[in-house]
Backbone as CSV, one residue per row, in Angstrom:
resi,resn,N_x,N_y,N_z,CA_x,CA_y,CA_z,C_x,C_y,C_z
1,UNK,-108.754,81.431,-33.545,-108.029,82.648,-33.316,-106.551,82.411,-33.542
2,UNK,-105.978,83.360,-34.180,-104.550,83.281,-34.436,-103.811,83.900,-33.265
3,UNK,-102.664,83.355,-32.972,-101.846,83.879,-31.870,-101.270,85.215,-32.269
4,UNK,-101.225,86.093,-31.329,-100.673,87.424,-31.561,-99.161,87.298,-31.740
5,UNK,-98.608,87.765,-32.838,-97.160,87.639,-33.073,-96.345,88.354,-32.005
6,UNK,-96.886,89.372,-31.397,-96.138,90.105,-30.378,-95.959,89.258,-29.113
7,UNK,-96.813,88.278,-28.898,-96.742,87.453,-27.691,-95.813,86.243,-27.863
8,UNK,-95.459,85.886,-29.063,-94.628,84.702,-29.279,-93.250,84.817,-28.623
9,UNK,-92.515,85.917,-28.768,-91.203,85.973,-28.112,-91.320,85.836,-26.594
10,UNK,-92.354,86.416,-26.029,-92.521,86.303,-24.583,-92.751,84.840,-24.207
11,UNK,-93.507,84.128,-25.008,-93.734,82.704,-24.757,-92.438,81.928,-24.827
12,UNK,-91.608,82.245,-25.800,-90.309,81.577,-25.912,-89.436,81.900,-24.709
13,UNK,-89.480,83.137,-24.272,-88.682,83.530,-23.110,-89.165,82.787,-21.877
14,UNK,-90.502,82.673,-21.724,-91.032,81.935,-20.582,-90.577,80.478,-20.630
15,UNK,-90.653,79.878,-21.818,-90.204,78.490,-21.948,-88.714,78.399,-21.663
16,UNK,-87.961,79.368,-22.156,-86.520,79.360,-21.946,-86.207,79.487,-20.453
17,UNK,-86.921,80.361,-19.758,-86.711,80.515,-18.317,-87.107,79.238,-17.592
18,UNK,-88.237,78.652,-18.000,-88.660,77.386,-17.391,-87.616,76.297,-17.618
19,UNK,-87.118,76.227,-18.855,-86.078,75.235,-19.155,-84.838,75.492,-18.309
20,UNK,-84.474,76.756,-18.199,-83.301,77.118,-17.398,-83.509,76.727,-15.937
21,UNK,-84.692,76.999,-15.404,-84.978,76.660,-14.010,-84.959,75.157,-13.795
22,UNK,-85.534,74.405,-14.740,-85.513,72.950,-14.631,-84.087,72.419,-14.681
23,UNK,-83.303,72.955,-15.594,-81.904,72.533,-15.711,-81.121,72.897,-14.446
24,UNK,-81.386,74.075,-13.916,-80.724,74.507,-12.675,-81.090,73.575,-11.520
25,UNK,-82.359,73.224,-11.419,-82.803,72.314,-10.353,-82.161,70.941,-10.526
26,UNK,-82.096,70.467,-11.762,-81.464,69.168,-12.024,-79.983,69.200,-11.658
27,UNK,-79.299,70.255,-12.066,-77.872,70.399,-11.735,-77.676,70.522,-10.220
28,UNK,-78.591,71.181,-9.547,-78.507,71.299,-8.083,-78.635,69.930,-7.426
29,UNK,-79.558,69.117,-7.922,-79.717,67.761,-7.379,-78.465,66.927,-7.634
30,UNK,-77.931,67.044,-8.837,-76.721,66.288,-9.180,-75.569,66.727,-8.279
31,UNK,-75.422,68.024,-8.095,-74.344,68.560,-7.253,-74.519,68.120,-5.797
32,UNK,-75.748,68.126,-5.301,-76.001,67.679,-3.924,-75.651,66.204,-3.779
33,UNK,-76.006,65.399,-4.769,-75.658,63.971,-4.736,-74.144,63.792,-4.770
34,UNK,-73.462,64.585,-5.588,-71.997,64.506,-5.680,-71.362,64.860,-4.336
35,UNK,-71.889,65.901,-3.676,-71.358,66.286,-2.354,-71.574,65.167,-1.342
36,UNK,-72.762,64.540,-1.384,-73.024,63.414,-0.465,-72.048,62.273,-0.736
37,UNK,-71.836,61.954,-2.011,-70.905,60.880,-2.371,-69.489,61.206,-1.904
38,UNK,-69.082,62.467,-2.079,-67.744,62.863,-1.639,-67.607,62.741,-0.118
39,UNK,-68.659,63.126,0.617,-68.616,62.992,2.081,-68.488,61.534,2.491
40,UNK,-69.237,60.658,1.822,-69.177,59.231,2.140,-67.790,58.680,1.827
41,UNK,-67.244,59.059,0.671,-65.909,58.583,0.307,-64.866,59.085,1.286
42,UNK,-64.969,60.340,1.707,-64.017,60.894,2.678,-64.129,60.161,4.010
43,UNK,-65.341,59.863,4.436,-65.529,59.131,5.692,-64.934,57.725,5.580
44,UNK,-65.127,57.078,4.440,-64.558,55.735,4.238,-63.033,55.773,4.243
45,UNK,-62.452,56.793,3.585,-60.994,56.921,3.589,-60.478,57.160,4.998
46,UNK,-61.164,58.005,5.749,-60.760,58.290,7.125,-60.832,57.029,7.978
47,UNK,-61.905,56.277,7.825,-62.061,55.031,8.576,-60.945,54.054,8.221
48,UNK,-60.620,53.945,6.938,-59.553,53.037,6.498,-58.205,53.481,7.062
49,UNK,-57.938,54.802,7.065,-56.681,55.307,7.643,-56.603,54.981,9.119
50,UNK,-57.704,55.143,9.841,-57.711,54.837,11.271,-57.452,53.357,11.522
51,UNK,-58.005,52.493,10.684,-57.764,51.052,10.826,-56.294,50.737,10.610
52,UNK,-55.710,51.319,9.564,-54.292,51.074,9.276,-53.428,51.592,10.416
53,UNK,-53.731,52.783,10.916,-52.956,53.328,12.038,-53.063,52.423,13.257
54,UNK,-54.255,51.933,13.532,-54.451,51.024,14.665,-53.647,49.747,14.517
55,UNK,-53.619,49.194,13.296,-52.832,47.985,13.051,-51.350,48.257,13.248
56,UNK,-50.870,49.408,12.761,-49.457,49.743,12.927,-49.109,49.922,14.398
57,UNK,-49.974,50.626,15.134,-49.743,50.796,16.573,-49.722,49.451,17.271
58,UNK,-50.614,48.558,16.875,-50.660,47.227,17.470,-49.373,46.454,17.220
59,UNK,-48.829,46.566,16.015,-47.568,45.883,15.703,-46.433,46.436,16.543
60,UNK,-46.372,47.754,16.664,-45.319,48.381,17.463,-45.450,47.961,18.922
61,UNK,-46.653,47.996,19.443,-46.868,47.595,20.842,-46.486,46.141,21.057
62,UNK,-46.837,45.277,20.113,-46.471,43.876,20.241,-44.954,43.719,20.224
63,UNK,-44.279,44.455,19.346,-42.816,44.400,19.279,-42.171,44.842,20.584
64,UNK,-42.676,45.922,21.164,-42.149,46.409,22.442,-42.406,45.380,23.542
65,UNK,-43.600,44.819,23.569,-43.923,43.783,24.554,-42.994,42.586,24.401
66,UNK,-42.776,42.137,23.175,-41.893,40.999,22.916,-40.476,41.298,23.399
67,UNK,-39.968,42.498,23.092,-38.617,42.863,23.534,-38.528,42.920,25.056
68,UNK,-39.533,43.473,25.711,-39.531,43.553,27.174,-39.562,42.165,27.801
69,UNK,-40.394,41.285,27.280,-40.458,39.926,27.822,-39.149,39.175,27.588
70,UNK,-38.579,39.334,26.410,-37.305,38.675,26.110,-36.209,39.197,27.030
71,UNK,-36.145,40.513,27.199,-35.137,41.095,28.100,-35.349,40.600,29.527
72,UNK,-36.599,40.520,29.957,-36.899,40.033,31.309,-36.430,38.592,31.475
73,UNK,-36.697,37.750,30.493,-36.279,36.353,30.562,-34.757,36.264,30.630
74,UNK,-34.075,37.018,29.792,-32.601,36.980,29.779,-32.046,37.438,31.120
75,UNK,-32.564,38.516,31.659,-32.076,39.041,32.943,-32.352,38.051,34.070
76,UNK,-33.562,37.511,34.105,-33.925,36.561,35.173,-33.053,35.318,35.089
77,UNK,-32.829,34.789,33.897,-31.989,33.600,33.744,-30.563,33.907,34.175
78,UNK,-30.023,35.044,33.766,-28.653,35.403,34.140,-28.531,35.553,35.652
79,UNK,-29.473,36.256,36.270,-29.428,36.446,37.724,-29.609,35.104,38.436
80,UNK,-30.484,34.267,37.928,-30.717,32.963,38.548,-29.446,32.121,38.520
81,UNK,-28.775,32.058,37.368,-27.552,31.252,37.301,-26.425,31.875,38.119
82,UNK,-26.329,33.184,38.155,-25.324,33.838,38.994,-25.583,33.515,40.472
83,UNK,-26.846,33.573,40.890,-27.202,33.254,42.270,-26.915,31.786,42.557
84,UNK,-27.258,30.899,41.644,-26.990,29.467,41.819,-25.490,29.207,41.891
85,UNK,-24.704,29.835,41.054,-23.251,29.680,41.084,-22.690,30.198,42.403
86,UNK,-23.224,31.278,42.902,-22.764,31.857,44.171,-23.103,30.918,45.315
87,UNK,-24.317,30.346,45.314,-24.733,29.447,46.379,-23.958,28.130,46.357
88,UNK,-23.750,27.564,45.185,-23.061,26.283,45.057,-21.564,26.463,45.297
89,UNK,-21.020,27.537,44.772,-19.584,27.776,44.884,-19.195,28.263,46.257
90,UNK,-20.138,28.822,46.946,-20.105,29.295,48.251,-19.069,29.838,48.988
């Protein structure tokens, strides 16, 4: 049996729609994967920023601690020698 010529365009349209649907599904999968990758990259960048901020805060805190300890040592030494001079000089 020969195919009816009137049915051929409909067959092409069906194939074209099927191809379009397959391509759409493939593009949807690719786009979903891209969104997942972008989320992972954003989370990694955020984590890296938090680590850097923590390191910077740690440096600042250490600097403040160092200055406070140094100031305390200087004040204690000065007061100690002033007290010793007062006691000895009497």
